C-alpha positions as a Markdown table, in Angstrom:
| # | Residue | x | y | z |
|---|---|---|---|---|
| 1 | Unk | -14.4 | -30.2 | 45.1 |
| 2 | Unk | -16.2 | -27.7 | 42.9 |
| 3 | Unk | -17.4 | -28.8 | 39.5 |
| 4 | Unk | -15.3 | -27.7 | 36.5 |
| 5 | Unk | -17.0 | -25.4 | 34.2 |
| 6 | Unk | -16.9 | -26.5 | 30.6 |
| 7 | Unk | -14.1 | -24.8 | 28.7 |
| 8 | Unk | -14.9 | -23.0 | 25.5 |
| 9 | Unk | -13.3 | -24.3 | 22.3 |
| 10 | Unk | -10.8 | -21.4 | 21.6 |
| 11 | Unk | -10.4 | -22.4 | 18.0 |
| 12 | Unk | -14.2 | -22.2 | 17.4 |
| 13 | Unk | -14.4 | -18.8 | 19.2 |
| 14 | Unk | -11.8 | -17.4 | 16.8 |
| 15 | Unk | -13.3 | -19.2 | 13.8 |
| 16 | Unk | -10.0 | -20.9 | 12.8 |
| 17 | Unk | -9.1 | -24.6 | 12.5 |
| 18 | Unk | -6.9 | -26.3 | 15.1 |
| 19 | Unk | -4.1 | -26.4 | 12.4 |
| 20 | Unk | -4.1 | -22.6 | 12.0 |
| 21 | Unk | -0.8 | -20.8 | 11.9 |
| 22 | Unk | 0.1 | -18.0 | 14.4 |
| 23 | Unk | -0.6 | -15.4 | 11.6 |
| 24 | Unk | -4.1 | -16.9 | 10.9 |
| 25 | Unk | -4.9 | -16.8 | 14.7 |
| 26 | Unk | -3.7 | -13.1 | 15.0 |
| 27 | Unk | -5.7 | -12.1 | 11.9 |
| 28 | Unk | -8.9 | -13.8 | 13.2 |
| 29 | Unk | -8.4 | -12.2 | 16.6 |
| 30 | Unk | -8.0 | -8.7 | 15.1 |
| 31 | Unk | -11.1 | -9.2 | 12.9 |
| 32 | Unk | -13.2 | -10.4 | 15.9 |
| 33 | Unk | -12.0 | -7.6 | 18.2 |
| 34 | Unk | -12.8 | -5.0 | 15.6 |
| 35 | Unk | -16.3 | -6.3 | 15.3 |
| 36 | Unk | -17.0 | -7.1 | 18.9 |
| 37 | Unk | -15.4 | -4.3 | 20.9 |
| 38 | Unk | -17.8 | -2.9 | 23.5 |
| 39 | Unk | -17.3 | 0.6 | 22.1 |
| 40 | Unk | -18.9 | -0.4 | 18.8 |
| 41 | Unk | -22.0 | -1.7 | 20.5 |
| 42 | Unk | -22.6 | 0.3 | 23.7 |
| 43 | Unk | -25.2 | -1.1 | 26.0 |
| 44 | Unk | -25.1 | -4.7 | 24.5 |
| 45 | Unk | -24.1 | -7.1 | 27.2 |
| 46 | Unk | -23.6 | -9.9 | 24.7 |
| 47 | Unk | -20.9 | -8.0 | 22.9 |
| 48 | Unk | -18.9 | -7.7 | 26.2 |
| 49 | Unk | -19.2 | -11.4 | 26.9 |
| 50 | Unk | -18.2 | -12.3 | 23.3 |
| 51 | Unk | -15.3 | -9.8 | 23.4 |
| 52 | Unk | -14.1 | -11.5 | 26.7 |
| 53 | Unk | -14.3 | -14.9 | 25.1 |
| 54 | Unk | -12.2 | -13.7 | 22.1 |
| 55 | Unk | -9.6 | -12.2 | 24.4 |
| 56 | Unk | -9.4 | -15.4 | 26.5 |
| 57 | Unk | -9.0 | -17.5 | 23.3 |
| 58 | Unk | -6.3 | -15.3 | 21.9 |
| 59 | Unk | -4.4 | -15.2 | 25.1 |
| 60 | Unk | -4.2 | -19.0 | 25.2 |
| 61 | Unk | -3.5 | -19.6 | 21.5 |
| 62 | Unk | -1.0 | -16.9 | 20.9 |
| 63 | Unk | 1.6 | -18.3 | 23.3 |
| 64 | Unk | 3.1 | -21.6 | 21.9 |
| 65 | Unk | 3.5 | -23.1 | 25.4 |
| 66 | Unk | -0.1 | -22.4 | 26.4 |
| 67 | Unk | -1.4 | -23.5 | 23.1 |
| 68 | Unk | 0.5 | -26.8 | 23.4 |
| 69 | Unk | -1.0 | -27.4 | 26.8 |
| 70 | Unk | -4.4 | -26.5 | 25.6 |
| 71 | Unk | -4.1 | -28.8 | 22.6 |
| 72 | Unk | -2.9 | -31.6 | 24.9 |
| 73 | Unk | -6.0 | -31.1 | 27.2 |
| 74 | Unk | -8.3 | -31.1 | 24.1 |
| 75 | Unk | -6.9 | -34.4 | 23.0 |
| 76 | Unk | -7.8 | -36.0 | 26.4 |
| 77 | Unk | -11.4 | -35.0 | 26.0 |
| 78 | Unk | -13.8 | -37.2 | 24.1 |
| 79 | Unk | -14.2 | -36.6 | 20.4 |
| 80 | Unk | -17.7 | -35.1 | 20.7 |
| 81 | Unk | -17.9 | -31.4 | 20.2 |
| 82 | Unk | -18.2 | -29.2 | 23.3 |
| 83 | Unk | -21.5 | -27.3 | 23.8 |
| 84 | Unk | -19.5 | -24.4 | 25.4 |
| 85 | Unk | -17.4 | -23.8 | 22.3 |
| 86 | Unk | -19.4 | -21.8 | 19.8 |
| 87 | Unk | -18.4 | -19.8 | 16.8 |
| 88 | Unk | -19.2 | -16.1 | 17.1 |
| 89 | Unk | -20.5 | -14.8 | 13.7 |
| 90 | Unk | -18.8 | -11.7 | 12.5 |
| 91 | Unk | -19.3 | -9.7 | 9.3 |
| 92 | Unk | -16.6 | -7.3 | 8.3 |
| 93 | Unk | -17.3 | -4.9 | 5.5 |
| 94 | Unk | -15.0 | -2.4 | 3.9 |
| 95 | Unk | -16.2 | 1.0 | 2.8 |
| 96 | Unk | -15.0 | 2.6 | -0.4 |
| 97 | Unk | -13.0 | 5.7 | 0.1 |
| 98 | Unk | -14.2 | 9.0 | -1.2 |
| 99 | Unk | -12.7 | 10.3 | -4.5 |
| 100 | Unk | -9.9 | 12.8 | -4.0 |
| 101 | Unk | -11.0 | 16.5 | -3.8 |
| 102 | Unk | -10.5 | 18.7 | -6.8 |
| 103 | Unk | -11.8 | 19.1 | -10.3 |
| 104 | Unk | -13.1 | 16.0 | -12.2 |
| 105 | Unk | -10.4 | 14.1 | -14.0 |
| 106 | Unk | -9.8 | 15.2 | -17.6 |
| 107 | Unk | -10.6 | 18.9 | -17.0 |
| 108 | Unk | -7.1 | 20.1 | -17.9 |
| 109 | Unk | -6.9 | 18.3 | -21.3 |
| 110 | Unk | -10.4 | 18.6 | -22.6 |
| 111 | Unk | -12.8 | 21.4 | -21.9 |
| 112 | Unk | -15.9 | 19.8 | -20.4 |
| 113 | Unk | -19.1 | 21.2 | -18.8 |
| 114 | Unk | -18.5 | 21.6 | -15.1 |
| 115 | Unk | -14.8 | 22.5 | -15.5 |
| 116 | Unk | -13.9 | 26.0 | -14.3 |
| 117 | Unk | -11.5 | 27.2 | -16.9 |
């Protein structure tokens, strides 16, 4: 009989607690996918592996039946943390949008240098 490979902790991969709601799981999944998609880091094999781990975790945790089975299996394992489950660090930053095109604000009411009227 082949040896079972250690299963990754899906909650740790997504970076959510085991008590997370479905909305929290979806939000964490979207954040991870945005950051780890192979198109954002072409040529990085680690990004592909991490992306696959996030997909597997989300596929298990998004379905209530699969999640219940996964949680039941986790409860049968000893309390020590699994070495296979690791949190994938992700930093998401937002960029500020550019100001709207057109003359500077206040040009119509007060005549200022740089206004073209």
